[in-house]
Backbone as CSV, one residue per row, in Angstrom:
resi,resn,N_x,N_y,N_z,CA_x,CA_y,CA_z,C_x,C_y,C_z
1,MET,26.500,-3.529,-1.980,26.234,-3.374,-3.332,27.217,-2.326,-3.753
2,SER,27.893,-2.478,-5.010,28.767,-1.460,-5.477,27.909,-0.329,-6.236
3,ALA,28.572,0.806,-6.343,27.920,1.926,-7.008,27.834,1.686,-8.570
4,SER,26.860,2.136,-9.221,26.599,1.881,-10.668,27.711,2.786,-11.384
5,PRO,28.375,2.297,-12.420,29.302,2.906,-13.210,28.649,3.925,-14.126
6,PHE,27.406,3.846,-14.291,26.494,4.624,-15.112,25.940,5.843,-14.385
7,ARG,26.631,7.023,-14.200,26.153,8.103,-13.546,26.070,9.304,-14.479
8,LEU,25.112,10.086,-14.354,24.964,11.332,-15.138,24.832,12.651,-14.301
9,ASP,25.467,12.651,-13.197,25.412,13.719,-12.256,25.976,14.955,-13.015
10,GLY,25.217,16.048,-12.944,25.492,17.363,-13.650,25.187,17.363,-15.145
11,LYS,24.714,16.263,-15.710,24.230,16.201,-17.128,22.708,16.536,-17.303
12,THR,22.451,17.038,-18.407,20.959,17.273,-18.672,20.499,16.731,-19.897
13,VAL,19.390,15.881,-19.730,18.830,15.229,-20.904,17.418,15.741,-21.156
14,LEU,17.046,15.706,-22.524,15.672,16.132,-22.954,15.012,14.858,-23.458
15,ILE,13.854,14.542,-22.991,13.092,13.427,-23.435,11.758,13.959,-24.056
16,SER,11.574,13.602,-25.328,10.356,13.872,-25.957,9.388,12.790,-25.650
17,GLY,8.124,13.121,-25.583,7.244,12.019,-25.214,7.324,11.640,-23.842
18,ALA,7.830,12.458,-22.876,8.053,12.097,-21.577,6.848,11.736,-20.741
19,GLY,5.682,12.065,-21.115,4.323,11.754,-20.540,3.867,10.455,-20.908
20,GLY,4.474,9.733,-21.906,3.946,8.382,-22.313,4.740,7.360,-21.505
21,GLY,4.264,6.054,-21.817,4.855,4.966,-20.950,6.261,4.740,-21.035
22,ILE,6.919,4.670,-22.212,8.387,4.560,-22.457,9.032,5.834,-21.978
23,GLY,8.440,6.988,-22.213,9.112,8.480,-21.715,9.161,8.477,-20.206
24,ARG,7.978,8.029,-19.627,7.933,8.015,-18.125,9.092,7.188,-17.508
25,SER,9.260,5.963,-18.065,10.258,5.095,-17.621,11.654,5.667,-17.862
26,MET,11.835,6.478,-18.956,13.138,6.982,-19.209,13.517,8.080,-18.276
27,VAL,12.410,8.849,-17.881,12.627,9.911,-16.886,13.090,9.397,-15.625
28,ALA,12.377,8.220,-15.072,12.757,7.575,-13.861,14.255,7.118,-13.948
29,GLY,14.553,6.459,-15.050,15.898,5.944,-15.173,16.919,6.982,-15.191
30,PHE,16.822,7.942,-15.856,17.744,9.156,-16.017,17.886,9.872,-14.618
31,ARG,16.660,10.087,-13.971,16.814,10.712,-12.592,17.563,9.863,-11.654
32,ALA,17.295,8.582,-11.795,17.985,7.643,-10.849,19.496,7.687,-11.096
33,ALA,19.910,7.945,-12.268,21.319,7.994,-12.627,21.857,9.402,-12.315
34,GLY,21.014,10.319,-11.875,21.581,11.722,-11.297,21.329,12.810,-12.383
35,ALA,20.696,12.468,-13.408,20.684,13.550,-14.604,19.628,14.571,-14.309
36,ASN,19.682,15.762,-14.640,18.525,16.737,-14.761,17.768,16.398,-16.037
37,VAL,16.408,16.253,-15.878,15.643,15.800,-17.003,14.606,16.971,-17.335
38,ILE,14.598,17.358,-18.585,13.681,18.189,-19.130,12.633,17.308,-20.112
39,GLY,11.497,17.325,-19.641,10.440,16.592,-20.353,9.668,17.327,-21.338
40,ALA,9.434,16.858,-22.587,8.681,17.510,-23.640,7.495,16.480,-23.938
41,ASP,6.332,17.186,-24.081,5.126,16.452,-24.623,4.094,17.351,-25.081
42,HIS,3.140,16.931,-25.876,2.093,17.873,-26.309,1.011,18.110,-25.419
43,ASP,1.000,17.282,-24.269,-0.220,17.475,-23.365,0.459,17.736,-21.903
44,ALA,0.331,18.827,-21.338,0.887,19.195,-20.154,0.425,18.279,-18.978
45,ASP,-0.850,17.927,-19.165,-1.386,16.932,-18.077,-0.527,15.674,-18.020
46,LEU,0.036,15.192,-18.995,0.779,13.944,-19.058,2.099,14.149,-18.295
47,LEU,2.598,15.312,-18.192,3.913,15.734,-17.555,3.708,15.875,-16.015
48,ALA,2.414,16.065,-15.590,2.099,16.156,-14.129,2.726,15.095,-13.244
49,GLY,3.237,15.241,-12.180,3.781,14.332,-11.297,5.125,13.697,-11.555
50,LEU,5.755,14.161,-12.738,7.164,13.680,-13.114,8.076,14.652,-12.491
51,ASP,9.218,14.001,-12.002,10.326,14.734,-11.393,11.137,15.368,-12.492
52,LEU,10.857,16.590,-12.919,11.488,17.300,-14.024,12.098,18.516,-13.598
53,ALA,13.295,18.860,-14.326,13.963,20.169,-14.092,13.333,21.236,-14.916
54,GLY,12.537,20.734,-16.091,11.900,21.720,-16.934,10.792,20.901,-17.787
55,ARG,9.922,21.791,-18.315,8.925,21.208,-19.133,8.850,21.892,-20.530
56,VAL,8.617,21.314,-21.577,8.469,21.968,-22.846,7.150,21.241,-23.506
57,LEU,6.354,22.234,-23.940,5.099,21.661,-24.650,5.194,22.080,-26.056
58,PHE,4.827,21.036,-26.949,4.891,21.301,-28.330,3.680,20.816,-29.016
């Protein structure tokens, strides 16, 4: 299988609502593409268990 042309190595993305359903999927997708992910959510418990470079609560 060939390597994906969509790579984000060395890039950082911020996902608001990272603890919700779509946000969690986005975290997984961006991490799979090599990005550093900062997750933001209003509930710290929702960010638990996510592979994040940083967390923001609002």
